[in-house]
VMD Tcl script that draws the C-alpha trace (Angstrom):
set ca {
  {-146.92 -238.78 -24.26}
  {-146.22 -234.88 -24.56}
  {-148.34 -232.56 -26.42}
  {-146.66 -230.95 -29.26}
  {-148.32 -227.77 -30.84}
  {-146.73 -226.47 -34.59}
  {-147.49 -223.02 -34.55}
  {-148.74 -221.20 -37.60}
  {-145.33 -219.51 -38.89}
  {-143.98 -223.33 -40.18}
  {-146.33 -222.37 -43.21}
  {-144.02 -219.15 -43.80}
  {-140.76 -220.58 -43.07}
  {-138.36 -220.08 -46.16}
  {-136.50 -223.85 -44.91}
  {-139.81 -225.76 -44.65}
  {-141.02 -224.01 -48.11}
  {-138.32 -224.36 -50.09}
  {-138.58 -228.45 -49.23}
  {-140.72 -230.92 -51.52}
  {-143.50 -232.41 -50.54}
  {-142.53 -235.61 -49.34}
  {-139.55 -234.05 -47.36}
  {-142.14 -231.16 -45.86}
  {-144.33 -234.12 -44.84}
  {-141.59 -236.34 -43.63}
  {-140.04 -233.15 -41.47}
  {-143.43 -232.71 -39.90}
  {-143.83 -236.32 -38.83}
  {-140.13 -235.92 -37.43}
  {-141.40 -232.73 -35.04}
  {-144.11 -234.83 -34.08}
  {-142.16 -238.08 -32.61}
  {-138.53 -236.28 -32.48}
  {-138.19 -238.27 -29.15}
  {-139.57 -241.24 -30.24}
  {-138.50 -243.50 -32.95}
  {-140.03 -242.55 -36.23}
  {-139.07 -245.09 -38.91}
  {-142.15 -246.61 -40.21}
  {-140.07 -249.27 -42.42}
  {-142.77 -251.18 -43.00}
  {-144.26 -248.47 -44.93}
  {-141.41 -246.27 -46.04}
  {-137.97 -247.41 -47.04}
  {-134.77 -246.55 -45.31}
  {-133.18 -244.90 -48.76}
  {-136.10 -242.09 -48.62}
  {-135.65 -241.42 -44.98}
  {-132.06 -241.17 -45.13}
  {-132.60 -238.71 -48.21}
  {-135.31 -236.73 -46.73}
  {-132.90 -236.64 -43.85}
  {-130.11 -235.06 -46.11}
  {-132.52 -232.45 -47.63}
  {-133.21 -231.34 -44.44}
  {-129.69 -231.03 -43.25}
  {-129.43 -229.16 -46.37}
  {-132.04 -226.69 -45.97}
  {-130.38 -225.92 -42.55}
  {-133.31 -227.60 -40.27}
  {-131.49 -230.29 -38.77}
  {-127.88 -231.47 -38.33}
  {-127.21 -234.78 -38.94}
  {-123.91 -236.21 -36.98}
  {-122.12 -239.87 -35.46}
  {-121.50 -240.49 -32.23}
  {-118.42 -240.94 -30.96}
  {-119.06 -244.41 -28.83}
  {-120.63 -246.90 -31.42}
  {-120.48 -244.83 -34.45}
  {-124.38 -244.36 -34.16}
  {-126.10 -241.74 -36.32}
  {-128.05 -238.76 -34.82}
  {-129.69 -235.18 -35.78}
  {-130.14 -232.39 -33.88}
  {-133.20 -230.48 -34.83}
  {-133.10 -227.32 -35.27}
  {-136.05 -224.43 -35.31}
  {-137.27 -223.42 -38.07}
  {-137.27 -219.91 -38.15}
  {-134.08 -218.92 -36.75}
  {-131.93 -221.49 -36.94}
  {-131.75 -222.01 -32.93}
  {-131.36 -225.07 -31.95}
  {-134.74 -226.42 -29.53}
  {-134.03 -227.01 -25.75}
}
mol new
graphics top color blue
foreach p $ca { graphics top sphere $p radius 0.5 }
foreach p [lrange $ca 0 end-1] q [lrange $ca 1 end] { graphics top cylinder $p $q radius 0.2 }
display resetview
């Protein structure tokens, strides 16, 4: 698995700082496993994950959408500083 480094500017990011504690923890964990499957349904309820995803979208940190084929849900992770999409 690639090594990911979260820079210190996440601590002063307005979108990140606007999140409640549980959503911020979810978002930080999401950053760590964005290319993996982040659900821990044995420890976290899917309803909580859906709520946290909606909060992150409202804060402009992710974009949620449904795929055209099969209707699967996807998200696009945005930069916490400038609203830019990660490559």
